[in-house]
C-alpha positions as a Markdown table, in Angstrom:
| # | Residue | x | y | z |
|---|---|---|---|---|
| 1 | Met | 31.5 | 41.1 | 59.0 |
| 2 | Lys | 32.7 | 37.7 | 60.1 |
| 3 | Arg | 29.9 | 37.5 | 62.7 |
| 4 | Leu | 27.3 | 38.6 | 60.1 |
| 5 | Cys | 28.4 | 35.8 | 57.7 |
| 6 | Ile | 28.2 | 33.2 | 60.4 |
| 7 | Phe | 24.7 | 34.5 | 61.4 |
| 8 | Ile | 23.5 | 34.4 | 57.8 |
| 9 | Phe | 24.9 | 30.9 | 57.4 |
| 10 | Leu | 23.2 | 29.6 | 60.5 |
| 11 | Ser | 19.9 | 31.2 | 59.5 |
| 12 | Leu | 20.0 | 29.5 | 56.1 |
| 13 | Phe | 20.9 | 26.2 | 57.7 |
| 14 | Val | 18.0 | 26.4 | 60.2 |
| 15 | Val | 15.5 | 27.4 | 57.5 |
| 16 | Gly | 16.8 | 24.5 | 55.3 |
| 17 | Met | 16.4 | 22.0 | 58.1 |
| 18 | Val | 12.9 | 23.2 | 58.9 |
| 19 | Lys | 11.9 | 22.8 | 55.2 |
| 20 | Ile | 13.5 | 19.4 | 54.9 |
| 21 | Thr | 11.7 | 18.2 | 58.1 |
| 22 | Ala | 8.4 | 19.6 | 57.0 |
| 23 | Glu | 8.7 | 17.9 | 53.6 |
| 24 | Gly | 9.8 | 14.7 | 55.2 |
| 25 | Gln | 6.7 | 14.7 | 57.4 |
| 26 | Lys | 4.5 | 15.4 | 54.4 |
| 27 | Asp | 6.1 | 12.7 | 52.3 |
| 28 | Ser | 5.9 | 10.1 | 55.1 |
| 29 | Gly | 2.3 | 10.9 | 55.8 |
| 30 | Leu | 2.9 | 12.2 | 59.3 |
| 31 | Ser | 0.2 | 14.9 | 59.1 |
| 32 | Lys | -2.5 | 14.8 | 61.9 |
| 33 | Pro | -5.0 | 12.0 | 61.4 |
| 34 | Ile | -8.6 | 12.9 | 60.5 |
| 35 | Thr | -11.3 | 11.3 | 62.7 |
| 36 | Ile | -14.7 | 10.7 | 61.3 |
| 37 | Lys | -17.5 | 10.1 | 63.9 |
| 38 | Leu | -20.1 | 7.5 | 62.7 |
| 39 | Gly | -23.2 | 7.2 | 64.9 |
| 40 | His | -26.1 | 4.7 | 64.4 |
| 41 | Leu | -28.9 | 2.8 | 66.2 |
| 42 | Tyr | -27.7 | -0.7 | 65.7 |
| 43 | Ala | -26.6 | -3.0 | 68.5 |
| 44 | Pro | -23.0 | -4.2 | 68.8 |
| 45 | Asp | -24.0 | -7.7 | 67.6 |
| 46 | His | -26.0 | -6.4 | 64.6 |
| 47 | Pro | -24.4 | -7.3 | 61.1 |
| 48 | Tyr | -24.2 | -3.6 | 60.3 |
| 49 | Thr | -22.0 | -2.9 | 63.4 |
| 50 | Ser | -19.6 | -5.7 | 62.7 |
| 51 | Ala | -19.4 | -4.6 | 59.1 |
| 52 | Ile | -18.6 | -1.0 | 60.1 |
| 53 | Lys | -15.7 | -2.2 | 62.2 |
| 54 | Glu | -14.2 | -4.0 | 59.2 |
| 55 | Phe | -14.8 | -1.0 | 57.0 |
| 56 | Ala | -13.1 | 1.3 | 59.6 |
| 57 | Ala | -10.1 | -1.0 | 59.8 |
| 58 | Glu | -9.8 | -1.1 | 56.0 |
| 59 | Val | -10.0 | 2.7 | 55.7 |
| 60 | Lys | -7.4 | 3.1 | 58.4 |
| 61 | Asp | -5.0 | 0.6 | 56.7 |
| 62 | Leu | -5.4 | 2.1 | 53.2 |
| 63 | Thr | -4.8 | 5.6 | 54.4 |
| 64 | Asn | -1.8 | 4.7 | 56.6 |
| 65 | Gly | -3.8 | 5.7 | 59.7 |
| 66 | Gln | -4.6 | 9.1 | 58.3 |
| 67 | Leu | -8.4 | 8.5 | 58.1 |
| 68 | Val | -9.9 | 7.1 | 61.3 |
| 69 | Ile | -13.6 | 6.0 | 61.4 |
| 70 | Lys | -14.9 | 6.0 | 65.0 |
| 71 | Asp | -18.1 | 4.0 | 65.6 |
| 72 | Tyr | -20.8 | 5.0 | 68.1 |
| 73 | Pro | -23.4 | 2.2 | 67.9 |
| 74 | Ala | -26.7 | 1.5 | 69.8 |
| 75 | Gly | -28.0 | 5.1 | 69.8 |
| 76 | Gln | -25.1 | 6.5 | 71.8 |
| 77 | Leu | -25.5 | 9.8 | 69.9 |
| 78 | Gly | -29.3 | 10.0 | 70.0 |
| 79 | Asn | -32.2 | 8.6 | 68.0 |
| 80 | Glu | -32.4 | 8.5 | 64.2 |
| 81 | Lys | -33.8 | 12.1 | 63.9 |
| 82 | Asp | -31.1 | 13.4 | 66.3 |
| 83 | Met | -28.3 | 11.9 | 64.2 |
| 84 | Cys | -29.8 | 12.9 | 60.9 |
| 85 | Asp | -30.1 | 16.5 | 62.1 |
| 86 | Ala | -26.5 | 16.4 | 63.4 |
| 87 | Val | -25.2 | 15.2 | 60.0 |
| 88 | Ser | -27.2 | 18.0 | 58.4 |
| 89 | Met | -25.7 | 20.6 | 60.8 |
| 90 | Asn | -22.2 | 19.0 | 60.4 |
| 91 | Thr | -21.9 | 18.2 | 64.1 |
| 92 | Leu | -21.8 | 14.5 | 63.2 |
| 93 | Asp | -19.8 | 13.2 | 60.3 |
| 94 | Met | -21.6 | 9.9 | 59.3 |
| 95 | Ser | -24.7 | 7.8 | 60.2 |
| 96 | Ile | -27.0 | 5.1 | 59.0 |
| 97 | Ile | -30.5 | 6.6 | 58.4 |
| 98 | Gly | -33.7 | 5.1 | 57.1 |
| 99 | Pro | -35.3 | 6.6 | 54.0 |
| 100 | Gly | -38.4 | 7.6 | 56.1 |
| 101 | Glu | -36.2 | 10.1 | 58.1 |
| 102 | Leu | -34.5 | 11.4 | 55.0 |
| 103 | Ala | -37.9 | 11.9 | 53.3 |
| 104 | Lys | -38.7 | 14.6 | 55.9 |
| 105 | Arg | -36.0 | 16.6 | 54.1 |
| 106 | His | -36.8 | 15.7 | 50.5 |
| 107 | Asp | -40.3 | 14.3 | 49.7 |
| 108 | Pro | -39.5 | 12.0 | 46.8 |
| 109 | Ile | -37.5 | 9.7 | 49.1 |
| 110 | Phe | -40.8 | 8.9 | 50.8 |
| 111 | Ile | -41.5 | 6.4 | 47.9 |
| 112 | Phe | -38.9 | 4.0 | 49.4 |
| 113 | Asp | -41.5 | 3.1 | 52.1 |
| 114 | Gly | -44.3 | 2.6 | 49.6 |
| 115 | Pro | -46.0 | -0.8 | 49.3 |
| 116 | Tyr | -44.7 | -3.1 | 46.5 |
| 117 | Val | -42.7 | -0.3 | 44.9 |
| 118 | Phe | -39.8 | -2.8 | 44.5 |
| 119 | Arg | -40.0 | -6.2 | 42.8 |
| 120 | Asp | -37.3 | -7.6 | 45.1 |
| 121 | Thr | -34.2 | -6.7 | 47.0 |
| 122 | Asn | -32.1 | -6.3 | 43.9 |
| 123 | His | -34.6 | -3.9 | 42.4 |
| 124 | Met | -34.5 | -1.7 | 45.5 |
| 125 | Leu | -30.7 | -1.6 | 45.5 |
| 126 | Lys | -30.5 | -1.0 | 41.8 |
| 127 | Thr | -33.0 | 1.8 | 42.0 |
| 128 | Ala | -30.9 | 3.5 | 44.8 |
| 129 | Ala | -27.9 | 3.3 | 42.6 |
| 130 | Ser | -29.6 | 4.3 | 39.4 |
| 131 | Ser | -30.1 | 7.8 | 37.8 |
| 132 | Val | -33.5 | 7.9 | 39.5 |
| 133 | Gly | -32.0 | 7.3 | 42.9 |
| 134 | Gln | -29.1 | 9.7 | 42.2 |
| 135 | Glu | -31.5 | 12.5 | 41.4 |
| 136 | Met | -33.0 | 12.1 | 44.9 |
| 137 | Trp | -29.6 | 12.0 | 46.6 |
| 138 | Asp | -28.3 | 15.0 | 44.6 |
| 139 | Ser | -31.4 | 17.1 | 45.6 |
| 140 | Leu | -31.0 | 15.9 | 49.2 |
| 141 | Val | -27.4 | 17.1 | 49.5 |
| 142 | Glu | -28.3 | 20.5 | 48.0 |
| 143 | Lys | -31.2 | 21.0 | 50.5 |
| 144 | Ser | -29.7 | 19.5 | 53.7 |
| 145 | Asn | -25.9 | 18.9 | 53.5 |
| 146 | Ile | -26.6 | 15.2 | 53.8 |
| 147 | Arg | -24.8 | 13.1 | 51.1 |
| 148 | Val | -25.9 | 9.5 | 50.6 |
| 149 | Leu | -22.8 | 7.3 | 50.0 |
| 150 | Asn | -24.5 | 3.9 | 49.7 |
| 151 | Val | -27.6 | 1.9 | 50.6 |
| 152 | Leu | -27.7 | -1.2 | 52.8 |
| 153 | Tyr | -30.4 | -3.9 | 52.7 |
| 154 | Tyr | -32.4 | -4.0 | 56.0 |
| 155 | Gly | -35.1 | -6.6 | 55.2 |
| 156 | Lys | -38.6 | -7.2 | 53.9 |
| 157 | Lys | -41.5 | -6.5 | 56.2 |
| 158 | His | -43.7 | -9.5 | 56.7 |
| 159 | Ile | -47.2 | -9.9 | 58.3 |
| 160 | Thr | -47.7 | -12.0 | 61.4 |
| 161 | Thr | -51.0 | -12.9 | 63.0 |
| 162 | Ser | -52.1 | -14.7 | 66.2 |
| 163 | Arg | -55.3 | -16.6 | 65.4 |
| 164 | Arg | -56.1 | -16.5 | 61.7 |
| 165 | Pro | -54.0 | -17.5 | 58.7 |
| 166 | Val | -53.8 | -15.0 | 55.9 |
| 167 | Glu | -53.8 | -16.2 | 52.3 |
| 168 | Asn | -55.1 | -13.1 | 50.6 |
| 169 | Pro | -56.3 | -9.6 | 51.6 |
| 170 | Met | -59.8 | -10.9 | 52.3 |
| 171 | Asp | -58.4 | -12.7 | 55.3 |
| 172 | Met | -57.2 | -9.4 | 56.7 |
| 173 | Arg | -60.7 | -7.9 | 57.0 |
| 174 | Gly | -61.4 | -6.5 | 60.4 |
| 175 | Leu | -58.0 | -7.7 | 61.8 |
| 176 | Lys | -56.8 | -5.4 | 64.6 |
| 177 | Phe | -53.4 | -4.6 | 63.1 |
| 178 | Arg | -50.6 | -2.7 | 64.8 |
| 179 | Val | -49.0 | 0.0 | 62.6 |
| 180 | Ile | -46.4 | 2.7 | 63.0 |
| 181 | Asp | -48.1 | 6.0 | 63.6 |
| 182 | Ser | -47.7 | 7.3 | 60.1 |
| 183 | Pro | -50.3 | 8.1 | 57.4 |
| 184 | Met | -48.8 | 5.7 | 54.8 |
| 185 | Asn | -48.6 | 2.7 | 57.2 |
| 186 | Met | -52.2 | 3.3 | 58.3 |
| 187 | Ala | -53.3 | 3.6 | 54.6 |
| 188 | Ile | -51.5 | 0.3 | 53.7 |
| 189 | Ala | -53.3 | -1.6 | 56.5 |
| 190 | Arg | -56.7 | -0.1 | 55.5 |
| 191 | Ser | -56.1 | -1.0 | 51.8 |
| 192 | Leu | -55.7 | -4.7 | 52.9 |
| 193 | Gly | -59.0 | -4.5 | 54.9 |
| 194 | Ala | -57.4 | -4.4 | 58.3 |
| 195 | Ser | -58.2 | -2.1 | 61.2 |
| 196 | Pro | -55.0 | -0.1 | 61.9 |
| 197 | Val | -54.0 | 0.5 | 65.5 |
| 198 | Pro | -51.1 | 2.9 | 66.0 |
| 199 | Met | -48.9 | 1.5 | 68.7 |
| 200 | Ala | -45.3 | 2.2 | 69.9 |
| 201 | Phe | -42.8 | -0.5 | 69.2 |
| 202 | Thr | -42.0 | -0.8 | 72.9 |
| 203 | Glu | -45.7 | -1.7 | 73.5 |
| 204 | Leu | -46.0 | -4.3 | 70.7 |
| 205 | Tyr | -45.2 | -7.5 | 72.5 |
| 206 | Leu | -47.6 | -6.8 | 75.3 |
| 207 | Gly | -50.3 | -5.6 | 72.9 |
| 208 | Leu | -50.1 | -8.8 | 71.0 |
| 209 | Gln | -50.0 | -10.9 | 74.1 |
| 210 | Gln | -53.1 | -9.2 | 75.6 |
| 211 | Gly | -55.0 | -9.2 | 72.2 |
| 212 | Val | -55.1 | -5.4 | 71.9 |
| 213 | Val | -53.8 | -6.1 | 68.4 |
| 214 | Glu | -54.0 | -9.4 | 66.5 |
| 215 | Gly | -51.3 | -8.9 | 63.9 |
| 216 | Gln | -48.3 | -6.7 | 63.0 |
| 217 | Glu | -45.6 | -6.3 | 60.3 |
| 218 | Asn | -41.8 | -6.4 | 60.7 |
| 219 | Pro | -38.7 | -7.8 | 59.1 |
| 220 | Ile | -37.7 | -11.4 | 60.1 |
| 221 | Pro | -34.7 | -10.4 | 62.3 |
| 222 | Thr | -37.0 | -8.1 | 64.3 |
| 223 | Ile | -39.6 | -10.9 | 64.7 |
| 224 | Ile | -36.9 | -13.1 | 66.2 |
| 225 | Ser | -35.1 | -10.5 | 68.3 |
| 226 | Gln | -38.3 | -9.3 | 69.9 |
| 227 | Arg | -39.6 | -12.9 | 70.4 |
| 228 | Leu | -42.8 | -12.1 | 68.6 |
| 229 | Tyr | -43.1 | -15.8 | 67.7 |
| 230 | Glu | -44.1 | -16.4 | 71.3 |
| 231 | Val | -47.4 | -14.4 | 70.8 |
| 232 | Gln | -47.9 | -14.9 | 67.0 |
| 233 | Lys | -48.8 | -18.2 | 65.3 |
| 234 | Tyr | -48.7 | -17.3 | 61.6 |
| 235 | Leu | -45.9 | -15.8 | 59.5 |
| 236 | Ile | -47.2 | -14.5 | 56.1 |
| 237 | Leu | -44.4 | -13.7 | 53.7 |
| 238 | Ser | -46.1 | -10.7 | 52.3 |
| 239 | Gly | -43.0 | -8.5 | 51.8 |
| 240 | Ala | -44.9 | -5.3 | 51.0 |
| 241 | Ile | -42.0 | -3.0 | 52.0 |
| 242 | Cys | -38.4 | -3.8 | 51.0 |
| 243 | Gln | -36.5 | -1.7 | 53.5 |
| 244 | Gly | -33.1 | -0.1 | 53.0 |
| 245 | Ala | -30.9 | 2.0 | 55.2 |
| 246 | Thr | -28.8 | 4.8 | 53.8 |
| 247 | Ile | -25.2 | 5.4 | 54.8 |
| 248 | Val | -24.8 | 9.2 | 54.9 |
| 249 | Ile | -22.1 | 11.7 | 55.5 |
| 250 | Ser | -22.1 | 15.4 | 56.0 |
| 251 | Asp | -21.2 | 16.9 | 52.7 |
| 252 | Lys | -19.0 | 19.5 | 54.4 |
| 253 | Thr | -17.0 | 16.6 | 55.9 |
| 254 | Tyr | -16.9 | 14.8 | 52.6 |
| 255 | Gln | -15.7 | 17.9 | 50.6 |
| 256 | Ser | -13.0 | 18.5 | 53.2 |
| 257 | Leu | -11.4 | 15.1 | 52.4 |
| 258 | Ser | -8.8 | 14.8 | 49.6 |
| 259 | Ser | -9.9 | 13.2 | 46.4 |
| 260 | Glu | -7.7 | 10.3 | 47.3 |
| 261 | Asn | -9.3 | 9.8 | 50.7 |
| 262 | Gln | -12.8 | 10.2 | 49.1 |
| 263 | Glu | -12.0 | 7.4 | 46.7 |
| 264 | Ile | -10.6 | 5.1 | 49.5 |
| 265 | Leu | -13.7 | 5.8 | 51.6 |
| 266 | Asn | -16.1 | 5.0 | 48.7 |
| 267 | Asn | -14.3 | 1.9 | 47.6 |
| 268 | Ala | -14.1 | 0.4 | 51.1 |
| 269 | Leu | -17.7 | 1.2 | 51.7 |
| 270 | Asn | -18.9 | -0.4 | 48.4 |
| 271 | Ala | -17.1 | -3.6 | 49.3 |
| 272 | Met | -18.6 | -3.6 | 52.8 |
| 273 | Val | -22.1 | -3.0 | 51.5 |
| 274 | Ile | -21.9 | -5.9 | 49.0 |
| 275 | Glu | -20.7 | -8.3 | 51.7 |
| 276 | Val | -23.2 | -7.3 | 54.4 |
| 277 | Asn | -26.2 | -7.2 | 52.0 |
| 278 | Asp | -25.4 | -10.8 | 50.9 |
| 279 | Lys | -25.2 | -11.9 | 54.6 |
| 280 | Ile | -28.5 | -10.4 | 55.5 |
| 281 | Val | -30.3 | -12.0 | 52.5 |
| 282 | Glu | -28.8 | -15.3 | 53.4 |
| 283 | Ser | -29.7 | -14.9 | 57.1 |
| 284 | Glu | -33.3 | -14.1 | 56.3 |
| 285 | Phe | -33.7 | -17.6 | 54.6 |
| 286 | His | -32.2 | -19.4 | 57.7 |
| 287 | Gln | -34.2 | -17.3 | 60.1 |
| 288 | Ile | -37.5 | -18.3 | 58.4 |
| 289 | Glu | -36.5 | -21.9 | 59.1 |
| 290 | Glu | -35.7 | -21.0 | 62.7 |
| 291 | Leu | -39.2 | -19.5 | 63.1 |
| 292 | Lys | -40.7 | -22.8 | 61.8 |
| 293 | Glu | -38.7 | -24.6 | 64.4 |
| 294 | Lys | -40.1 | -22.3 | 67.1 |
| 295 | Gly | -43.6 | -23.3 | 66.1 |
| 296 | Met | -44.7 | -20.6 | 63.6 |
| 297 | Ile | -46.7 | -21.7 | 60.6 |
| 298 | Val | -45.2 | -20.0 | 57.5 |
| 299 | Ile | -47.5 | -19.1 | 54.6 |
| 300 | Gln | -46.2 | -18.0 | 51.2 |
| 301 | Pro | -49.3 | -16.4 | 49.6 |
| 302 | Asp | -49.9 | -15.3 | 46.0 |
| 303 | Leu | -48.7 | -11.7 | 46.2 |
| 304 | Glu | -50.6 | -10.4 | 43.2 |
| 305 | Pro | -53.9 | -9.7 | 45.2 |
| 306 | Phe | -51.8 | -7.8 | 47.8 |
| 307 | Arg | -50.2 | -5.7 | 45.1 |
| 308 | Glu | -53.5 | -4.9 | 43.6 |
| 309 | Ala | -55.1 | -4.0 | 46.9 |
| 310 | Thr | -52.3 | -1.6 | 47.8 |
| 311 | Lys | -52.2 | 0.2 | 44.5 |
| 312 | Val | -54.7 | 2.7 | 45.9 |
| 313 | Val | -52.0 | 3.7 | 48.4 |
| 314 | Ile | -49.6 | 4.5 | 45.5 |
| 315 | Lys | -52.2 | 6.8 | 44.0 |
| 316 | Glu | -53.1 | 8.4 | 47.3 |
| 317 | Phe | -49.5 | 9.4 | 48.0 |
| 318 | Glu | -48.3 | 10.2 | 44.5 |
| 319 | Ser | -48.6 | 13.9 | 45.2 |
| 320 | Lys | -46.1 | 13.4 | 48.1 |
| 321 | Trp | -43.3 | 12.0 | 46.0 |
| 322 | Gly | -44.2 | 13.4 | 42.6 |
| 323 | Ala | -46.1 | 12.2 | 39.5 |
| 324 | Gly | -44.3 | 9.6 | 37.4 |
| 325 | Leu | -41.7 | 8.6 | 40.0 |
| 326 | Tyr | -43.3 | 5.2 | 40.6 |
| 327 | Glu | -43.4 | 4.5 | 36.9 |
| 328 | Arg | -39.7 | 5.4 | 36.5 |
| 329 | Ile | -38.8 | 3.1 | 39.3 |
| 330 | Gln | -40.7 | 0.2 | 37.6 |
| 331 | Glu | -38.5 | 0.7 | 34.5 |
| 332 | Val | -35.3 | 0.2 | 36.5 |
| 333 | Lys | -33.9 | -3.2 | 35.5 |
């Protein structure tokens, strides 16, 4: 009996100690950290990459090290399609994906690459955050397990040419114009009177240098980083496409997080997006001045003729994204 009492006492003591230890670990946040893998295409010196590092540090700090964002930049985990597929299949947690790739999974998102759909940068970002945008993101997550958390500003696409200045669409007639090999990009070039020439991005510099194409369209940072100013004389601030980049997460990953960690993730991301978008808008202005210094002639044309000329493209592709969507976006203030 004495031995039995001692055994019972020791058993209760051990159980009590285990319970106290477990509760102490829970209370002190000593549970195993959650690692979220974030892959994207952007180089280590790109503003997105440096912003992600700050975002990851903020999340780690606010969760006491329990939520760790691990960044894989510069296409380490594959191209944009590969990473988008991986997020959909829940083999990658997060990524930065262009609307064009998301549109392959939900057609209405295709409108984000339409000509002059957005009045300016703020209109694009407000649309993405509006009920119109939210409807697209909600449908996307239902179809593909891809949840859009926020939208970054990437830049406006501007025209450059080698020999002729462009003040209006009439000046584009017959111009051999490099385009991405996609129906919409070819349609935009044709609507402006140019002769579209599909060409891989890796072949662009040589194509311009050898005169295979006489013009092209890209955001200012790309024109600088690819040294296109060496083979192009004129920069036309046409801004037909205001490009964004979506920050996405696997919905399964998102739903596995506690509501507290979801809130921390979203708040830290919102702060990061505001900061990096402001930086990119500011850098665009300074980079235009840089291109002037490098010898490019910068032209600010009246955009109304360009808008009118490309309206045919909006009509042509309306069946792709759905009737009435363009009009709803115009109503976003």
